C-alpha positions in Angstrom: 72.5 -83.2 91.7 75.7 -81.2 91.3 78.0 -81.8 88.3 80.8 -84.3 88.7 84.1 -84.4 86.9 84.8 -87.9 85.5 88.4 -88.7 84.5 88.5 -92.0 82.5 92.0 -93.5 82.3 93.0 -96.5 80.3 95.2 -99.1 81.9 98.9 -99.4 81.2 100.2 -101.7 78.5 99.1 -105.2 79.1 100.7 -108.5 78.1 97.6 -109.2 76.0 98.6 -106.5 73.5 102.3 -107.6 72.9 101.8 -110.4 70.4 98.6 -109.8 68.6 96.3 -111.6 67.9 97.5 -114.7 69.7 98.1 -112.8 73.0 94.4 -111.9 73.2 93.8 -115.6 74.1 96.0 -115.1 77.2 93.8 -115.4 80.3 94.5 -112.9 83.1 97.3 -110.8 81.5 99.4 -108.5 83.7 101.0 -105.2 82.9 104.2 -105.3 80.9 107.3 -103.5 82.1 106.2 -100.6 79.9 102.8 -100.7 81.5 104.3 -100.5 84.9 106.3 -97.4 83.8 103.2 -95.9 82.3 101.2 -96.4 85.6 104.1 -94.8 87.5 103.9 -91.7 85.2 100.3 -91.2 86.3 101.5 -90.1 89.7 102.9 -86.9 88.1 100.1 -86.4 85.7 97.3 -87.0 88.2 98.7 -86.7 91.8 96.2 -88.3 94.2 95.2 -87.4 97.7 93.3 -89.2 100.4 90.1 -87.3 99.2 90.2 -88.9 95.8 88.1 -91.9 94.6 89.3 -94.4 92.1 86.8 -96.7 90.5 88.5 -99.7 88.9 87.7 -102.6 86.5 88.0 -106.1 88.1 90.8 -107.0 85.6 94.4 -107.5 86.7 95.9 -104.9 84.4 93.6 -102.2 85.6 93.9 -103.2 89.2 97.8 -103.1 88.8 97.6 -99.7 87.1 95.5 -98.3 90.0 97.7 -99.9 92.7 100.9 -98.5 91.2 99.4 -95.1 90.6 98.0 -94.8 94.1 100.9 -96.4 96.0 101.2 -94.7 99.4 97.9 -92.8 99.0 95.0 -93.9 101.2 92.3 -92.9 98.8 89.0 -94.7 98.3 89.6 -97.5 95.6 86.4 -99.3 94.5 86.3 -102.3 92.1 83.2 -102.7 90.1 82.2 -104.7 86.9 80.3 -101.6 85.7 83.7 -100.5 84.2 84.9 -104.0 83.2 85.9 -104.6 79.5 83.4 -103.8 76.9 83.5 -104.5 73.2 83.3 -101.5 71.0 81.5 -101.4 68.7 79.1 -104.1 69.8 78.5 -107.1 67.6 76.1 -109.8 68.7 78.2 -112.4 66.8 81.4 -111.7 68.8 82.3 -113.5 72.1 84.4 -112.2 75.0 88.1 -112.9 74.8 90.0 -114.8 77.5 92.1 -111.7 78.2 88.9 -109.9 79.4 87.6 -112.4 81.9 86.7 -110.8 85.2 88.8 -111.8 88.2 87.0 -113.6 91.0 86.4 -111.5 94.1 88.5 -113.9 96.2 91.5 -113.2 94.0 90.9 -109.4 94.2 90.6 -109.6 98.0 93.7 -111.6 98.3 96.0 -109.8 95.9 94.5 -106.3 96.1 93.4 -106.1 99.7 93.4 -102.3 99.9 90.7 -102.2 97.3 87.0 -102.2 98.2 84.8 -104.6 96.2 81.4 -103.2 95.2 78.8 -105.8 95.8 75.9 -103.3 95.9 75.4 -102.8 92.1 74.0 -105.7 90.2 75.5 -108.8 91.6 75.2 -110.8 88.3 77.6 -108.5 86.5 80.4 -110.1 88.5 79.8 -113.2 86.4 78.6 -111.8 83.1 80.2 -108.5 83.0 79.2 -105.7 80.4 81.4 -106.9 77.6 78.6 -108.2 75.3 75.6 -106.4 76.6 73.3 -104.9 74.0 73.6 -101.1 73.8 70.3 -100.4 75.4 71.1 -102.5 78.4 74.5 -100.9 78.7 72.8 -97.4 78.6 70.5 -98.3 81.5 73.6 -99.5 83.5 75.6 -96.4 82.4 72.8 -94.1 83.8 72.9 -96.1 87.1 76.6 -95.9 87.3 76.7 -92.1 86.8 74.1 -91.7 89.6 76.1 -94.0 91.8 79.2 -91.9 91.3 77.4 -88.7 92.1 76.2 -90.3 95.4 79.9 -90.6 96.4 79.7 -86.8 97.0 83.1 -86.1 95.4 84.0 -83.3 93.0 85.8 -85.8 90.7 86.0 -89.6 90.2 88.9 -91.3 88.5 87.9 -94.4 86.5 90.6 -96.9 85.5 89.2 -99.0 82.7 89.6 -100.3 79.1 89.5 -98.6 75.6 86.1 -100.1 74.6 84.5 -99.4 78.0 85.7 -95.8 78.1 84.6 -95.2 74.5 81.1 -96.6 75.4 80.8 -94.3 78.4 82.0 -91.3 76.3 79.4 -92.0 73.6 76.7 -92.4 76.2 77.6 -89.2 78.1 78.3 -86.9 75.0 75.6 -88.5 72.9 78.1 -88.4 69.9 78.8 -91.3 67.7 82.3 -92.6 68.3 84.5 -95.2 66.6 87.6 -97.3 67.3 89.6 -94.3 66.2 88.5 -92.6 69.4 90.2 -95.3 71.6 92.7 -93.9 74.1 96.3 -95.1 74.1 97.7 -96.9 77.2 97.3 -94.6 80.2 95.5 -92.1 78.0 92.8 -90.1 79.6 89.5 -88.4 78.9 87.8 -85.8 81.2 84.2 -84.9 81.1 81.6 -83.3 83.4 78.2 -84.7 83.9 
């Protein structure tokens, strides 16, 4: 298969980061005003065309980031739990936080109707997500995700996701040990070919 350019972009500032740690208990946090402005700035940094593909986490703040960034552009927007929140590093004693709960497909269809929902890849992930998967299971899914992206037959794929998820994929692709110090800031990005 040909090489593909992945551009991982962290969502804009979310309400769950404004009053830590209490705000992490906030279910379904949206973007803040600052997060909205950050998403608008992506239009200049990464101008999109109808040929582009956005792969988006099924969480409100990532969906809002992608919607604002791609406003007026009829590109392919695909929502999948394979880029949903993921704890990094993994700890089997930790639980998922309310701010990282995956939105129901019905909500996504209703509120983000221009997005396509990916039902083809591992249906149960829409319920369980990838947040607490052991690393070996995540690595199997990461390999499948990369192959799936390559089957889109595009030169590049933009992925709007979360700090822990992006760092997990970076570590998987580069085979280098990373830490929380490698997390991207809001709307920060990381580009890699694979």
